[in-house]
C-alpha positions in Angstrom: 67.6 -56.1 15.0 66.6 -55.0 18.3 70.0 -55.9 19.6 71.9 -53.5 21.8 74.6 -51.8 20.0 77.9 -51.3 21.6 78.6 -47.9 22.8 81.2 -45.9 21.1 84.3 -44.9 22.9 84.5 -41.2 23.6 86.5 -39.4 21.0 89.2 -37.0 21.8 88.1 -33.7 23.1 87.8 -31.1 20.4 90.1 -28.2 21.0 88.4 -24.9 20.7 90.2 -22.5 18.6 90.7 -19.1 19.9 88.6 -16.7 17.9 90.2 -13.4 17.2 87.6 -10.6 17.0 87.9 -8.6 13.7 87.1 -5.0 13.3 83.7 -5.4 11.5 83.1 -1.8 11.1 86.1 -1.3 9.0 85.2 -4.2 6.7 81.6 -2.9 6.3 82.8 0.6 5.3 85.2 -1.0 2.8 82.5 -3.2 1.3 80.2 -0.1 1.0 83.0 1.7 -0.8 83.5 -1.2 -3.1 79.8 -1.5 -3.8 79.6 2.3 -4.4 82.5 2.1 -6.9 80.9 -0.9 -8.6 77.6 0.9 -8.9 79.3 4.0 -10.2 81.2 2.0 -12.8 77.9 0.3 -13.9 76.2 3.6 -14.3 79.1 5.1 -16.2 79.2 2.1 -18.6 75.4 2.2 -19.1 75.6 5.9 -19.8 78.3 5.3 -22.4 76.3 2.6 -24.0 73.2 4.8 -24.1 75.2 7.7 -25.6 76.6 5.4 -28.3 73.1 4.0 -29.1 71.6 7.4 -29.3 74.4 8.6 -31.6 73.9 5.5 -33.9 70.2 6.1 -33.9 70.6 9.8 -34.8 72.8 8.7 -37.8 70.5 6.0 -38.9 67.2 7.8 -38.8 67.9 10.2 -41.8 69.1 7.2 -43.8 65.9 5.3 -42.9 63.7 8.3 -44.0 65.6 8.6 -47.3 65.1 4.9 -48.0 61.4 5.1 -47.2 61.1 8.1 -49.6 62.9 6.1 -52.3 60.6 3.1 -51.6 57.5 5.3 -52.1 58.8 6.6 -55.4 59.6 3.1 -56.6 56.1 2.0 -55.6 54.5 4.8 -57.5 56.5 4.0 -60.6 55.7 0.4 -60.2 52.0 1.1 -60.2 52.3 3.3 -63.3 54.3 0.6 -65.1 51.8 -2.1 -64.1 49.0 0.0 -65.7 51.2 0.5 -68.8 52.0 -3.3 -69.0 48.4 -4.3 -68.6 47.4 -2.0 -71.5 50.1 -3.4 -73.7 49.1 -7.0 -72.8 45.5 -6.2 -73.7 46.6 -4.6 -77.0 48.9 -7.6 -77.7 46.0 -10.0 -77.1 43.7 -8.0 -79.3 46.3 -7.8 -82.1 46.8 -11.5 -82.2 43.1 -12.4 -81.9 42.1 -13.9 -85.3 38.5 -12.8 -84.8 39.5 -9.2 -84.7 42.1 -9.3 -87.4 39.8 -7.7 -90.0 38.8 -4.8 -87.8 42.4 -4.2 -86.9 43.5 -4.1 -90.6 40.7 -1.6 -91.3 41.8 0.7 -88.4 45.5 0.6 -89.3 45.2 0.7 -93.1 42.3 3.1 -93.5 40.8 0.7 -96.0 37.1 -0.1 -95.9 35.1 -3.0 -97.0 33.4 -2.3 -100.3 30.1 -3.1 -98.8 30.5 -0.4 -96.2 29.6 3.2 -96.8 31.8 5.9 -95.6 30.1 8.4 -93.3 31.5 11.9 -93.2 30.3 14.1 -90.3 30.2 17.8 -91.0 30.0 20.7 -88.5 26.5 21.9 -88.1 27.6 25.5 -87.5 29.5 25.6 -90.7 26.5 24.3 -92.7 24.3 27.0 -91.3 26.9 29.7 -92.1 27.0 28.4 -95.7 23.3 28.4 -96.0 22.9 32.0 -94.7 25.6 33.2 -97.1 24.0 31.6 -100.1 20.7 33.3 -99.4 20.2 36.6 -101.3 
């Protein structure tokens, strides 16, 4: 492991290429122009996208407001109908309750139980007027 390793023969000398200097200033100016055009194109595309989005939003907002108004109207009607349905359900339950059948028949038929006495309420003012007229 600690053996001496044979030395490598020297490889062929590397030929150096002749470097031709390029005009860097011209390339930099050209890259700045390309970057400027690219930035301008990006800004223009973003502006177009923004304009389209604003236009779409301007068209959708009135539609949204109209739908919200319709939704409010429907909600109001729904609350009214729920109250009406609850009243009908209560009446339905009452009408089909066998314990209340007798009182319902009396209300709807204007018939009274023979053991009940009919009470007729009279107007107090009218009674007083009749009494004062009958006095000589």
